[in-house]
C-alpha positions in Angstrom: 0.0 0.0 0.0 1.2 3.5 -0.8 1.9 5.8 2.1 -0.4 8.8 2.7 0.6 12.2 1.4 2.2 13.2 4.6 4.9 10.6 4.3 6.5 11.8 1.1 10.3 11.3 1.0 12.5 14.1 2.2 14.1 15.2 -1.0 10.9 15.3 -2.9 9.2 17.3 -0.1 11.9 19.9 -0.2 11.6 20.3 -4.0 7.8 20.8 -3.7 8.1 23.5 -1.0 10.7 25.4 -3.1 8.5 25.6 -6.2 6.8 29.0 -6.6 3.8 29.7 -8.7 4.6 31.6 -11.9 4.6 35.3 -11.5 3.5 37.8 -14.1 6.4 39.4 -15.8 6.9 43.1 -15.3 6.1 45.6 -18.1 9.9 46.1 -18.6 10.4 42.4 -19.4 7.6 42.4 -21.9 8.9 45.5 -23.5 12.4 43.9 -23.8 10.8 40.9 -25.5 8.9 43.0 -27.9 12.0 45.0 -28.9 13.9 41.7 -29.3 11.1 40.3 -31.6 11.0 43.4 -33.7 14.8 43.5 -34.1 14.8 39.9 -35.1 12.1 40.5 -37.8 14.1 43.5 -39.1 17.3 41.4 -39.4 15.4 38.8 -41.3 14.0 41.4 -43.8 17.5 42.9 -44.3 18.9 39.4 -45.1 16.0 38.8 -47.6 16.7 42.1 -49.3 20.4 41.3 -49.6 19.5 37.9 -51.1 17.2 39.5 -53.6 19.9 42.0 -54.7 22.3 39.2 -55.3 20.0 37.4 -57.7 20.4 38.1 -61.4 17.8 40.3 -62.9 14.9 38.6 -64.6 14.7 39.4 -68.3 11.4 40.8 -69.6 9.0 38.6 -71.4 7.0 39.5 -74.5 4.0 38.0 -76.1 4.9 36.4 -79.4 2.2 35.3 -81.8 2.8 32.2 -84.0 2.8 33.1 -87.7 1.2 29.8 -88.5 -1.6 29.0 -86.1 -1.9 32.4 -84.3 -1.3 31.1 -80.8 0.4 33.5 -78.4 3.2 32.6 -75.9 5.2 34.5 -73.4 8.9 34.4 -74.4 12.1 36.2 -73.7 13.5 38.3 -76.6 16.5 36.1 -76.8 14.3 33.0 -77.4 12.2 34.8 -80.0 15.4 35.7 -81.9 16.7 32.1 -81.8 13.4 30.8 -83.2 13.3 33.4 -85.9 16.9 32.6 -86.9 15.9 28.9 -87.1 12.7 29.4 -89.2 13.6 32.0 -91.9 12.7 35.1 -89.9 9.3 33.8 -88.8 8.3 33.1 -85.2 6.4 29.9 -84.8 5.3 28.1 -81.7 6.7 24.8 -80.5 3.9 22.7 -81.9 4.2 24.2 -85.3 8.0 23.9 -85.2 7.6 20.1 -84.7 5.2 19.9 -87.6 7.6 21.8 -89.8 10.5 19.5 -88.7 8.3 16.5 -89.7 7.6 18.1 -93.1 11.3 18.8 -93.7 12.0 15.1 -93.1 9.2 14.2 -95.5 10.1 16.4 -98.4 13.9 15.8 -98.3 15.3 18.7 -96.3 13.8 21.9 -97.9 13.0 24.0 -94.9 11.4 26.9 -96.8 9.0 24.6 -98.7 8.1 22.8 -95.5 7.4 26.1 -93.7 5.3 27.4 -96.5 3.4 24.2 -96.7 2.6 24.2 -93.0 1.6 27.9 -93.0 -0.8 27.3 -95.9 -2.3 24.2 -94.1 -2.8 26.3 -90.9 -4.4 29.2 -92.9 -6.8 26.7 -94.6 -7.6 25.1 -91.3 -8.3 28.5 -89.6 -10.4 29.7 -92.5 -12.7 26.7 -92.9 -12.6 24.4 -90.0 -13.3 26.8 -87.2 -16.1 28.6 -89.0 -17.6 25.6 -90.8 -16.6 22.3 -89.1 -18.9 20.2 -91.3 -17.6 21.7 -94.5 -14.0 21.0 -93.3 -14.9 17.4 -92.6 -16.4 17.1 -96.1 -13.3 18.6 -97.6 -11.1 16.1 -95.7 -13.2 13.2 -97.0 -12.8 14.6 -100.6 -9.0 14.8 -100.1 -8.9 11.2 -98.9 -10.9 10.1 -102.0 -8.6 12.0 -104.3 -5.5 10.4 -102.7 -7.0 6.9 -102.9 -8.0 7.4 -106.6 -4.5 8.7 -107.4 -2.9 5.6 -105.7 -5.1 3.3 -107.8 -6.5 1.5 -104.8 -9.9 3.1 -105.0 -12.3 3.5 -102.1 -13.9 0.1 -102.3 -12.9 -2.5 -99.8 -11.6 -5.8 -101.1 -14.1 -8.7 -101.2 -13.6 -11.6 -98.8 -15.8 -13.9 -100.8 -14.4 -17.4 -101.5 -15.4 -17.0 -105.1 -12.9 -14.2 -105.5 -10.1 -16.2 -104.0 -10.3 -19.0 -106.6 -12.3 -21.3 -104.4 -14.7 -24.0 -105.7 -17.1 -22.6 -108.3 -20.2 -24.0 -109.9 -22.3 -24.4 -106.7 -25.7 -22.9 -106.5 -25.9 -20.2 -103.9 -28.7 -20.4 -101.4 -31.2 -17.6 -101.9 -33.6 -18.4 -99.0 -33.8 -20.3 -95.8 -34.7 -24.0 -95.9 -36.4 -23.9 -92.5 -40.0 -23.3 -93.8 -39.7 -26.3 -96.1 -38.6 -28.6 -93.2 -41.4 -27.2 -91.0 -43.9 -28.0 -93.8 -42.7 -31.5 -94.1 -42.9 -32.0 -90.3 -46.5 -30.8 -90.3 -47.4 -33.1 -93.2 -45.9 -36.1 -91.3 -47.7 -35.3 -88.0 -51.1 -35.0 -89.8 -50.8 -38.3 -91.5 
């Protein structure tokens, strides 16, 4: 059994009697703490200002409009100059530049022809497809038909009939189902 509260060991009893309840700090102490906090905040701000001064200046960005599709991007003047040097003085966006690169590979390396081809495709797309999407779809179908005609393949699908593959010929093709005839015969047998 534990001893009652009066019988607390000597060293612990001495510690308990020495503890004082917390006292409210004087106004001078709180003033010192406030000054200390303010000076700490000021020192932090000075360090931040020094760090910002040591950073290199950010170059200004400009809005550049793609000469193919019309999309605008924010770019630095240096980047705009690099793109213009690459694409014959015209500024084109990243998506159009990839399309032009593909066109260059396709036509054998003529960058000017590829760029003009892509610009004309973008102009045609912006003129018809955005204003008249159904008309653009019909135009695309017409282009597909022209390409298939020029290839000689035509638009018709190849037949999968065994007759076309040199299979057995001379058989009569069934034109109707034989089920009604079988049913009629079954009815005649059951009546008899």
